[in-house]
C-alpha positions as CSV (number, residue, x, y, z in Angstrom):
1,M,9.5,-12.5,14.7
2,E,8.7,-10.5,17.9
3,N,7.7,-7.5,15.7
4,F,5.4,-9.7,13.6
5,L,3.7,-10.9,16.9
6,L,3.3,-7.3,18.0
7,I,1.5,-6.6,14.7
8,G,-0.9,-9.5,15.4
9,I,-1.6,-8.1,18.8
10,F,-2.5,-4.7,17.5
11,V,-4.8,-6.2,14.8
12,G,-6.5,-8.2,17.6
13,I,-6.9,-5.1,19.7
14,G,-8.6,-3.4,16.7
15,A,-10.9,-6.3,16.2
16,L,-11.8,-6.2,19.9
17,F,-12.5,-2.4,19.7
18,R,-15.0,-3.0,16.9
19,R,-17.1,-5.0,19.2
20,L,-17.2,-2.3,21.9
21,P,-19.9,0.3,21.7
22,A,-17.4,3.0,23.1
23,F,-15.7,3.0,19.6
24,P,-17.8,4.6,16.8
25,A,-17.9,3.2,13.3
26,Q,-15.5,5.9,12.1
27,T,-12.8,4.9,14.5
28,G,-10.8,3.0,11.8
29,H,-11.0,5.9,9.4
30,V,-9.8,8.4,12.1
31,L,-6.8,6.2,13.0
32,N,-5.9,5.9,9.3
33,M,-6.1,9.6,8.7
34,F,-3.9,10.4,11.7
35,A,-1.4,7.9,10.4
36,L,-1.6,9.4,7.0
37,Y,-1.2,13.0,8.0
38,V,1.1,12.7,11.0
39,A,2.8,9.3,11.7
40,L,3.7,8.3,8.1
41,P,5.1,11.8,7.2
42,A,7.2,11.6,10.4
43,V,8.7,8.3,9.2
44,I,9.5,9.8,5.8
45,L,11.1,12.9,7.3
46,L,13.3,10.7,9.4
47,K,14.4,8.3,6.7
48,V,14.7,10.4,3.6
49,P,18.1,11.8,4.7
50,L,19.3,8.2,5.0
51,I,18.5,7.4,1.3
52,R,21.7,7.1,-0.7
53,L,21.1,7.8,-4.4
54,S,22.8,4.7,-5.8
55,G,22.2,2.4,-8.7
56,D,20.4,0.0,-6.4
57,M,17.6,2.5,-5.8
58,I,16.6,2.3,-9.5
59,I,15.0,-1.1,-8.7
60,P,12.4,0.1,-6.2
61,A,11.7,3.1,-8.4
62,V,11.0,1.0,-11.5
63,A,9.5,-2.2,-10.0
64,P,6.1,-0.8,-9.1
65,W,5.5,0.4,-12.6
66,A,6.5,-3.0,-14.0
67,M,4.0,-4.5,-11.6
68,L,1.4,-2.0,-12.8
69,L,1.8,-3.2,-16.5
70,L,1.7,-6.8,-15.4
71,S,-1.4,-6.4,-13.2
72,V,-3.4,-4.3,-15.7
73,T,-2.7,-6.9,-18.5
74,L,-3.8,-9.8,-16.3
75,V,-6.9,-8.0,-15.0
76,L,-8.1,-7.0,-18.5
77,A,-7.4,-10.6,-19.8
78,G,-9.4,-12.1,-16.9
79,C,-12.3,-9.7,-17.2
80,R,-12.6,-10.4,-20.9
81,M,-12.2,-14.1,-20.4
82,F,-14.9,-14.3,-17.7
83,R,-17.0,-11.5,-19.2
84,W,-17.2,-9.6,-15.9
85,S,-19.1,-6.4,-15.7
86,R,-17.7,-2.9,-16.3
87,E,-18.0,-2.2,-12.5
88,T,-16.0,-5.3,-11.7
89,T,-13.4,-4.4,-14.2
90,G,-13.0,-0.9,-12.7
91,V,-12.6,-2.2,-9.2
92,L,-10.0,-4.8,-10.1
93,L,-8.1,-2.2,-12.3
94,L,-8.0,0.1,-9.3
95,V,-7.3,-2.2,-6.3
96,V,-5.1,-4.9,-7.9
97,P,-2.2,-2.8,-9.3
98,I,-2.1,-0.3,-6.3
99,G,-0.7,-1.9,-3.2
100,N,-0.8,-0.9,0.5
101,T,2.9,-0.2,0.4
102,S,3.0,2.5,3.1
103,F,0.4,1.7,5.8
104,M,0.9,-2.1,5.6
105,G,4.4,-1.9,4.0
106,V,6.2,0.1,6.8
107,P,5.1,-2.2,9.7
108,M,5.7,-5.4,7.7
109,V,9.1,-4.2,6.4
110,M,10.1,-3.2,9.9
111,A,9.0,-6.6,11.3
112,F,11.0,-8.6,8.7
113,F,13.9,-6.3,7.6
114,G,14.3,-3.8,10.4
115,E,14.9,0.0,9.9
116,R,17.4,-0.6,7.1
117,G,14.6,-1.6,4.8
118,I,12.7,1.7,5.1
119,P,14.8,3.9,2.7
120,P,14.2,1.6,-0.4
121,L,10.6,1.2,0.8
122,I,10.1,5.0,0.7
123,V,11.5,5.0,-2.9
124,Y,9.1,2.2,-3.9
125,D,6.1,3.9,-2.2
126,Q,6.7,7.5,-3.2
127,L,8.1,7.2,-6.7
128,G,5.9,4.2,-7.4
129,T,2.7,3.6,-5.5
130,M,1.8,7.2,-4.6
131,L,2.6,8.6,-8.0
132,M,0.7,5.7,-9.6
133,F,-2.3,6.3,-7.3
134,A,-2.4,10.0,-8.2
135,T,-2.1,9.5,-12.0
136,Y,-3.2,6.0,-13.0
137,G,-5.8,5.9,-10.1
138,S,-7.3,9.2,-11.2
139,F,-7.5,7.9,-14.8
140,I,-9.3,4.7,-13.8
141,L,-11.8,6.5,-11.5
142,A,-12.6,9.0,-14.3
143,L,-12.9,6.2,-16.9
144,Y,-15.0,3.8,-14.8
145,G,-16.5,6.0,-12.1
146,G,-19.2,8.6,-12.2
147,D,-16.8,11.4,-13.2
148,T,-16.4,11.2,-17.0
149,T,-13.7,13.9,-17.2
150,I,-10.0,13.6,-16.5
151,R,-8.6,16.8,-14.9
152,L,-4.9,17.3,-15.1
153,S,-5.0,19.9,-12.3
154,R,-6.7,17.4,-10.0
155,I,-4.1,14.8,-10.8
156,V,-1.2,17.1,-10.2
157,G,-2.7,18.5,-7.1
158,R,-3.3,15.0,-5.6
159,A,0.2,14.0,-6.4
160,V,1.9,17.1,-4.9
161,L,-0.3,17.9,-1.9
162,F,-0.5,14.3,-0.6
163,P,1.0,14.5,3.0
164,P,3.6,11.8,2.5
165,T,4.7,13.5,-0.8
166,L,5.1,16.8,1.0
167,A,7.2,15.1,3.7
168,L,9.3,13.5,0.9
169,L,9.9,16.9,-0.7
170,A,10.7,18.6,2.7
171,G,13.0,15.8,3.7
172,G,14.8,16.0,0.4
173,L,15.3,19.8,0.8
174,L,16.6,19.3,4.4
175,R,19.1,16.5,3.6
176,S,22.1,18.7,4.2
177,W,20.9,20.1,7.6
178,P,20.6,17.7,10.5
179,Y,17.5,18.0,12.6
180,P,17.8,19.7,16.0
181,P,17.6,17.1,18.8
182,A,14.2,18.2,19.9
183,V,12.8,17.9,16.3
184,S,14.4,14.5,15.9
185,E,13.0,13.2,19.1
186,T,9.5,14.5,18.3
187,L,9.6,12.9,14.8
188,T,10.8,9.6,16.3
189,S,7.9,9.6,18.8
190,L,5.4,10.3,16.1
191,A,6.9,7.7,13.7
192,G,6.7,5.1,16.4
193,M,2.9,5.5,16.4
194,L,2.5,4.3,12.8
195,T,2.4,0.5,13.5
196,P,0.0,0.7,16.5
197,L,-2.3,3.1,14.6
198,V,-2.4,1.3,11.3
199,M,-2.6,-2.2,12.6
200,T,-5.3,-1.3,15.1
201,A,-7.3,0.4,12.3
202,I,-6.8,-2.8,10.1
203,G,-8.2,-4.9,12.9
204,F,-11.1,-2.6,13.4
205,Q,-12.0,-2.5,9.7
206,L,-11.6,-6.2,8.9
207,N,-14.6,-7.6,7.1
208,V,-14.5,-11.0,5.4
209,R,-18.1,-11.6,4.6
210,L,-18.5,-12.6,1.0
211,S,-21.4,-13.1,-1.4
212,P,-21.1,-15.8,-4.1
213,A,-21.2,-13.2,-6.9
214,I,-17.9,-11.7,-6.0
215,V,-15.9,-14.8,-5.0
216,R,-14.4,-15.4,-8.5
217,P,-13.3,-11.9,-9.3
218,L,-12.1,-11.4,-5.7
219,G,-10.0,-14.6,-5.8
220,Y,-8.6,-13.8,-9.2
221,G,-7.6,-10.2,-8.2
222,L,-6.0,-11.3,-4.9
223,A,-4.1,-14.1,-6.6
224,I,-2.5,-11.6,-9.0
225,K,-1.8,-9.1,-6.1
226,L,-0.5,-11.5,-3.5
227,V,1.0,-14.4,-5.5
228,V,1.7,-13.5,-9.1
229,A,3.1,-10.0,-8.6
230,P,5.8,-10.9,-6.0
231,L,6.7,-14.1,-7.9
232,A,7.1,-12.1,-11.1
233,A,9.1,-9.4,-9.3
234,L,11.4,-12.1,-7.9
235,A,11.8,-13.8,-11.3
236,G,12.6,-10.5,-12.9
237,C,15.3,-9.7,-10.3
238,R,16.8,-13.2,-10.7
239,L,16.8,-12.9,-14.5
240,L,18.4,-9.5,-14.5
241,G,20.9,-10.6,-11.9
242,V,20.0,-8.0,-9.3
243,D,20.0,-8.7,-5.6
244,G,20.6,-7.0,-2.3
245,L,18.3,-5.2,0.1
246,A,16.7,-2.8,-2.5
247,A,15.7,-5.8,-4.7
248,S,14.4,-7.8,-1.7
249,I,12.3,-4.8,-0.5
250,S,10.9,-4.4,-4.1
251,V,9.8,-8.0,-4.2
252,F,8.3,-7.8,-0.7
253,E,6.5,-4.6,-1.5
254,A,5.1,-6.1,-4.8
255,G,3.2,-8.7,-2.6
256,M,1.4,-6.1,-0.4
257,P,-2.4,-6.3,-0.4
258,P,-4.6,-3.7,-2.1
259,M,-4.4,-0.1,-0.9
260,V,-7.1,0.9,1.6
261,T,-7.5,4.3,0.0
262,A,-7.9,2.9,-3.5
263,G,-10.6,0.6,-2.2
264,A,-12.4,3.5,-0.5
265,L,-12.3,5.6,-3.6
266,A,-13.7,2.7,-5.7
267,M,-16.6,2.4,-3.2
268,A,-17.2,6.1,-3.2
269,A,-17.4,6.0,-7.0
270,G,-20.0,3.3,-6.9
271,L,-17.8,0.6,-8.5
272,L,-19.2,-2.5,-6.9
273,P,-18.5,-1.5,-3.2
274,E,-18.8,-5.1,-1.9
275,L,-15.9,-6.3,-4.1
276,A,-13.8,-3.3,-3.3
277,A,-14.3,-3.7,0.5
278,A,-13.7,-7.4,0.3
279,A,-10.5,-7.0,-1.7
280,V,-9.1,-4.7,0.9
281,S,-10.2,-6.6,4.0
282,L,-9.5,-10.2,2.8
283,G,-6.3,-9.0,1.1
284,M,-4.9,-7.9,4.4
285,V,-6.0,-11.1,6.2
286,V,-4.4,-13.3,3.5
287,S,-1.2,-11.1,3.4
288,F,-0.4,-12.1,7.0
289,C,0.2,-15.5,5.6
290,S,1.5,-14.7,2.1
291,L,4.1,-12.1,3.1
292,P,6.1,-14.4,5.4
293,V,6.2,-16.9,2.5
294,V,7.5,-14.1,0.2
295,Y,10.2,-13.2,2.8
296,W,11.2,-16.9,3.0
297,M,11.6,-17.1,-0.8
298,L,14.1,-14.2,-0.7
């Protein structure tokens, strides 16, 4: 609970910084980029050697793809039912299935499960979310955005050259060689920066102003992402008779809010920027209430 309180403090600091003229508008983006290129890869490099390739790890590897199928089905059904525009459909198809399982996931898992929850989180994030973002996300952007072509080279490049993916590959290759003490201490210091950086950036970027036109699709998308997805993941684990830490992390990760980068790409592609921004911002706000409930259900 102390870790969760610490998260709230950093979010509050970020919200305060937004009101101070000393911090430019790009502050949140800079913090996120540092976390993406430095702090998150450090976490992965530290924790990948701790991953034990057991049958339990199949759950976090498969669960995000099952959530993708569920989310896409529900989004397409809702868009057809309510006759929403093509732009609205594109935004929801991008931000609803792809969760913030690293930036938001690592601090929240650390707060509720401790460091033991990080190895299955890495499997869920890297073999699920990140690969999904590079492949499925590229397809949706090409289909609904301004770019009408799907380039295999771009998809492969985005998947392989993504900094956390490079850290995953490096950590896997170095599993048999312990890090020298100096390297381990450096990685530990950099990894410890992830929560302050990400949560301060979240507080800085929070924006919950809504126009009436986006309220219904926003509520529908967030209901799928924050309520239906974790409940479906929990029901699936119960029906299949699987439990344990890996299953719990999979359910918890299924309830993460929309990925910040997915929302940013939707805005850059001109896919109803207001809806994309609101899904990311309000999703993070609501998740501070929904994720404790998901944890309680476990």
